[in-house]
C-alpha positions in Angstrom: 64.7 97.3 83.8 66.8 99.4 86.2 70.2 98.0 87.1 71.1 98.0 90.8 73.8 100.6 91.1 75.9 98.1 93.2 76.4 96.0 90.1 77.7 99.1 88.3 80.3 99.5 91.0 81.1 95.8 90.7 81.7 96.3 87.0 84.0 99.3 87.7 85.9 97.3 90.3 86.3 94.5 87.8 87.8 96.9 85.4 90.3 98.4 87.9 91.3 94.9 89.0 91.9 94.0 85.4 94.2 97.0 84.9 96.3 96.2 88.0 96.5 92.5 87.3 97.5 93.1 83.7 100.0 95.9 84.3 101.4 94.9 87.7 100.5 91.7 89.5 100.8 89.1 86.7 103.3 91.2 84.7 105.7 91.8 87.6 107.3 88.4 87.0 108.2 89.5 83.4 109.9 92.7 84.8 111.8 90.5 87.3 113.1 88.2 84.6 114.1 91.2 82.4 115.8 93.1 85.2 117.8 90.0 86.3 119.1 89.6 82.8 119.8 93.3 82.0 121.1 94.6 85.4 122.4 91.3 86.9 120.4 91.9 90.2 120.0 88.8 92.4 116.7 87.0 92.8 116.7 88.0 96.5 117.1 91.7 95.7 114.3 91.5 93.1 112.1 89.6 95.6 112.6 92.5 98.0 110.8 94.7 95.5 107.8 92.5 95.7 108.1 92.4 99.5 107.9 96.2 99.5 104.4 96.0 98.1 103.3 93.8 100.9 105.0 95.7 103.7 103.5 98.9 102.4 100.0 97.4 102.4 100.5 96.1 105.9 101.7 99.4 107.3 98.8 101.4 105.6 96.2 98.7 106.2 94.7 99.9 109.5 94.8 103.5 108.5 93.1 102.8 105.2 90.5 100.7 107.1 89.7 103.5 109.4 89.4 106.0 106.5 87.0 103.8 104.4 84.8 102.9 107.4 84.3 106.6 108.1 84.5 108.4 104.8 84.0 105.7 102.2 86.4 104.5 99.6 85.5 106.6 96.5 88.0 109.5 97.0 90.8 107.1 98.0 90.3 105.0 94.8 90.6 108.2 92.6 93.8 109.3 94.3 95.2 105.8 94.0 94.8 105.8 90.2 97.0 108.9 89.9 99.7 107.5 92.2 99.6 104.2 90.4 100.2 105.8 87.1 103.0 108.0 88.5 104.8 104.9 89.8 105.1 103.5 86.3 106.5 106.7 85.1 109.2 106.4 87.7 109.7 102.7 86.8 110.4 103.7 83.2 113.4 105.8 84.2 115.2 103.6 86.7 118.9 102.7 86.4 119.7 101.4 89.9 118.3 99.1 92.5 117.4 102.0 94.7 115.4 103.6 91.9 113.6 100.2 91.3 112.6 100.1 95.0 111.3 103.7 94.9 109.3 103.1 91.8 107.8 99.8 93.1 107.0 101.5 96.4 105.1 104.3 94.6 103.2 101.8 92.5 102.4 99.8 95.6 100.9 102.9 97.4 98.8 103.6 94.3 97.7 99.9 94.2 96.7 100.0 97.9 94.6 103.1 97.4 92.7 101.8 94.4 93.2 98.1 94.7 91.6 95.0 96.2 91.2 96.3 99.7 89.2 99.5 99.1 87.3 98.0 96.2 86.3 95.1 98.4 85.1 97.4 101.2 83.2 99.5 98.7 81.4 96.4 97.3 80.7 94.8 100.7 78.8 97.9 101.7 76.3 97.2 98.9 75.7 93.5 99.2 74.9 90.9 101.8 72.7 88.1 100.3 74.7 88.1 97.1 78.1 89.1 98.6 80.1 86.1 97.4 78.7 86.5 93.9 79.5 90.2 93.8 83.1 89.7 95.1 83.6 86.8 92.7 82.5 89.0 89.8 84.9 91.7 90.9 87.7 89.3 91.2 87.1 88.1 87.6 89.1 91.3 86.6 92.1 90.0 88.5 91.9 86.7 86.6 91.3 88.2 83.2 94.3 90.6 83.7 96.6 87.6 83.3 95.4 87.0 79.8 97.1 90.3 78.9 100.5 89.2 80.2 101.7 87.8 76.8 101.0 91.3 75.3 103.0 92.9 78.1 105.9 90.4 77.5 105.7 91.0 73.7 105.8 94.7 74.2 108.9 94.4 76.4 110.6 92.3 73.8 109.6 94.5 70.9 109.7 98.0 72.3 111.6 97.6 75.5 110.5 97.5 79.1 110.8 101.3 79.5 108.3 101.9 76.8 106.1 99.3 78.3 106.2 101.0 81.7 105.3 104.4 80.2 102.4 102.9 78.2 101.2 101.3 81.5 101.2 104.7 83.1 99.0 106.2 80.3 96.6 103.2 80.2 96.1 103.1 84.0 95.1 106.8 84.2 93.1 107.0 80.9 91.0 103.9 81.7 91.2 103.9 85.5 90.0 107.5 86.2 86.5 107.1 84.6 86.1 103.8 86.4 87.1 105.3 89.7 84.4 108.0 89.4 81.6 105.3 89.5 82.0 104.6 93.2 79.6 105.8 95.8 79.7 105.2 99.6 76.3 103.7 100.4 73.2 102.6 98.7 71.2 105.3 100.4 73.4 107.9 98.6 71.6 107.0 95.3 68.2 106.1 96.9 68.7 102.3 96.9 69.0 99.6 99.5 71.4 96.6 100.3 71.3 94.1 97.4 68.9 96.4 95.5 65.9 95.2 97.5 62.6 97.1 96.7 62.0 100.1 98.9 58.5 99.9 100.5 56.3 102.9 99.6 55.8 105.2 102.6 52.4 106.6 103.6 51.8 110.2 102.5 51.4 111.5 106.0 54.9 110.3 107.2 57.0 110.2 104.0 60.3 111.1 105.4 60.3 109.2 108.6 58.7 106.1 107.1 61.1 106.2 104.2 64.0 106.0 106.6 62.4 103.2 108.5 61.7 101.3 105.3 65.4 101.5 104.3 66.4 100.4 107.8 64.0 97.5 107.8 65.1 96.4 104.3 68.7 96.5 105.3 67.9 94.5 108.5 66.0 91.9 106.5 69.0 91.4 104.1 71.3 91.3 107.1 69.3 88.6 108.7 69.1 86.7 105.4 72.9 86.8 105.1 73.1 85.0 108.5 75.1 87.7 110.4 74.2 87.3 114.0 75.9 90.5 115.2 78.1 93.4 114.1 81.6 93.0 115.5 84.0 95.9 116.2 87.6 95.3 115.1 88.7 94.7 118.7 85.9 92.2 119.2 86.7 90.4 116.0 90.4 90.1 117.1 89.3 88.3 120.3 87.8 85.4 118.3 89.6 82.3 117.1 87.9 82.7 113.7 89.7 86.0 113.0 93.2 84.4 113.5 92.4 81.2 111.8 91.2 83.0 108.7 94.3 85.2 108.8 96.6 82.2 109.0 94.8 80.4 106.2 94.8 83.5 104.0 98.5 84.2 104.7 99.5 80.6 103.9 97.7 80.9 100.6 99.5 84.0 99.7 102.8 82.3 100.3 102.1 80.4 97.1 100.3 83.2 95.2 103.0 85.8 95.7 105.9 83.4 95.0 104.3 82.3 91.8 103.6 85.9 90.7 107.2 86.9 91.2 109.2 83.8 90.3 107.1 81.5 88.1 108.2 83.1 84.8 111.8 83.3 85.9 111.7 79.6 86.9 110.3 78.5 83.6 112.6 80.8 81.7 115.9 80.2 83.5 115.3 76.8 85.2 113.2 75.0 82.6 114.5 76.6 79.4 111.3 78.2 78.1 111.4 81.6 76.5 109.8 84.6 78.1 106.9 84.5 75.7 106.4 80.7 76.2 106.4 81.1 80.0 103.9 83.9 79.7 101.6 81.5 77.9 101.4 79.2 80.9 100.7 82.2 83.0 97.9 83.1 80.6 96.5 79.6 81.0 96.7 79.9 84.7 94.7 83.1 84.6 92.1 81.6 82.3 91.8 78.8 84.9 91.6 81.5 87.6 88.7 83.1 85.7 87.0 79.7 85.7 87.5 79.4 89.4 86.0 82.8 89.9 82.9 81.8 87.9 82.6 78.6 89.9 82.7 80.7 93.1 80.1 83.0 91.6 77.8 79.9 91.2 78.4 78.1 94.5 79.8 80.7 96.9 76.5 81.7 98.5 75.2 78.1 98.5 77.9 76.0 100.2 80.2 76.4 103.2 83.1 78.6 102.2 85.4 77.1 104.8 85.4 73.7 103.2 85.8 75.1 99.7 88.8 77.2 100.9 90.4 74.2 102.6 90.2 72.2 99.3 91.7 75.1 97.4 94.8 75.1 99.7 95.5 71.5 98.7 95.1 72.6 95.1 97.6 75.5 95.6 100.1 73.1 97.0 99.7 70.5 94.3 100.0 73.1 91.6 103.2 74.5 93.0 104.7 71.1 93.2 103.8 70.5 89.5 105.6 73.7 88.6 108.6 72.8 90.8 109.2 69.4 89.3 107.9 69.9 85.8 109.2 67.3 83.3 107.4 68.8 80.4 104.6 71.1 79.2 101.9 68.8 80.6 103.1 69.3 84.1 103.0 73.1 83.6 99.5 72.8 82.2 98.5 70.9 85.4 100.2 73.6 87.5 98.3 76.3 85.7 94.9 74.6 86.1 95.3 73.6 89.7 96.7 76.9 91.0 94.5 79.1 88.8 91.2 77.5 89.7 92.2 77.5 93.4 93.2 81.1 93.3 90.1 82.2 91.5 87.7 80.2 93.7 89.3 80.9 97.1 90.3 84.6 96.6 86.9 86.3 96.9 85.9 84.0 99.8 88.6 85.4 102.1 86.7 88.8 102.4 83.3 87.3 102.1 84.0 85.0 105.1 85.1 87.9 107.2 82.1 90.0 106.2 79.8 87.0 106.9 81.4 86.4 110.3 81.9 90.0 111.6 79.3 92.1 109.7 79.8 95.4 107.7 80.1 98.1 110.4 83.8 97.8 110.9 84.8 95.7 108.0 87.3 98.2 106.7 89.3 98.2 110.0 89.0 94.4 110.3 90.3 93.9 106.8 93.0 96.5 107.4 94.3 94.8 110.6 94.1 91.4 108.9 96.4 92.8 106.2 99.2 93.4 108.7 99.4 89.7 109.4 98.6 88.4 105.9 101.5 90.5 104.6 103.8 88.1 106.3 102.8 85.5 103.7 103.0 87.9 100.9 106.5 88.9 101.9 107.8 85.5 102.9 106.7 83.7 99.7 108.9 85.6 97.2 111.7 86.0 99.7 111.9 82.3 100.6 111.7 81.2 97.0 114.2 83.8 95.8 116.6 83.4 98.7 116.7 79.6 98.5 117.2 79.8 94.7 120.2 82.1 95.2 121.6 79.6 97.8 120.9 76.3 95.9 120.9 77.5 92.3 117.2 76.7 91.5 113.7 77.1 92.9 113.1 73.5 94.0 113.8 73.7 97.7 112.0 77.0 98.2 108.9 76.0 96.2 108.7 72.6 97.9 108.8 74.2 101.4 106.1 76.8 100.4 103.9 74.0 99.0 104.0 72.0 102.2 103.2 75.0 104.4 100.3 75.9 102.1 98.8 72.4 102.3 98.8 72.7 106.1 96.8 75.9 105.8 93.7 73.8 104.9 93.3 72.9 108.6 93.1 76.6 109.5 90.0 77.1 107.3 88.4 73.9 108.6 88.7 75.1 112.2 87.5 78.7 111.5 83.9 78.4 112.6 81.5 81.4 112.7 81.7 83.3 116.1 78.5 84.1 117.8 
């Protein structure tokens, strides 16, 4: 039985997400804890490194959206792999805060070019009826990458963080390059249709014209089945309340996600007295729960209202962060890992699926790129608020509590974000 090429792209995207999650997103907290101890840099200064990643994504977002809408994401993804690897080479040689920022900025550029944004746009172009399922499958790589964090932490403790950074550079290119070559722009490029629907056989006397018509009709049928009433331009989407409500909800969610990625290990290590390896185990549990959330989204994402599910996930994010903040023992940290992990895995793929459902595929790259500008506020603010408040008060409690309350309020944004017509 022939496998729809779109699923091959989903598999490649899963692999690339795994690499970036294992070597960067989930592992960044281990680098933060190590650099704070070795160089004596403040939590605020280290948080600025995480903020650089978000600022860079916001600045490049619209440009990247314009490029992928017109030329496809495949070449961008390949270039991103090389820049991503080069960034880790720079990271291995740093000895100053300026060098750290330069390395993180280079890694961030690479991650933007081959990360969640272009991968999402690439996959969205191939799916409509099974869009949530495809995006959930892709996001499984982000969840599974966290399982690799203890190995990264062990490598740092055994061989040093510089060796770990160099090994990350080699792995990212050696594994990422073959995966990047899998991507194609449209189903028509390989003789297929949206969702892999059968192509009606044309009559012999009008093969070329009828073939094109059949592809168009198949795509239109899938488009109708997905419930998309019209195709919005980026400008039209920005005039709807749904665009801004989804952006607010997504940004509030990332307040928690980014703060946890940057500071959770340091909080457990310095504030709660757990070793780096022990703290990494709770992050591993969190990512296992995230994988469970992704699989739950795979099962229910195309069957139930994504708004209500996303709103419930915001409350889970808030509850999980409060468990981490006021943990009185390992059971509290287990509860944090389960609540936050499931919420992240379940909600994450829905953010882009909702936008594609509401606004269509034609300008989805630009729509996601413009959204990234505003969502980045949450990505920047989360680590900065948590780190800044920790420097002022001596622990993470005040900053984490504030972020949890703001995230809980984000559930209302999703409940109010109805489909525009």
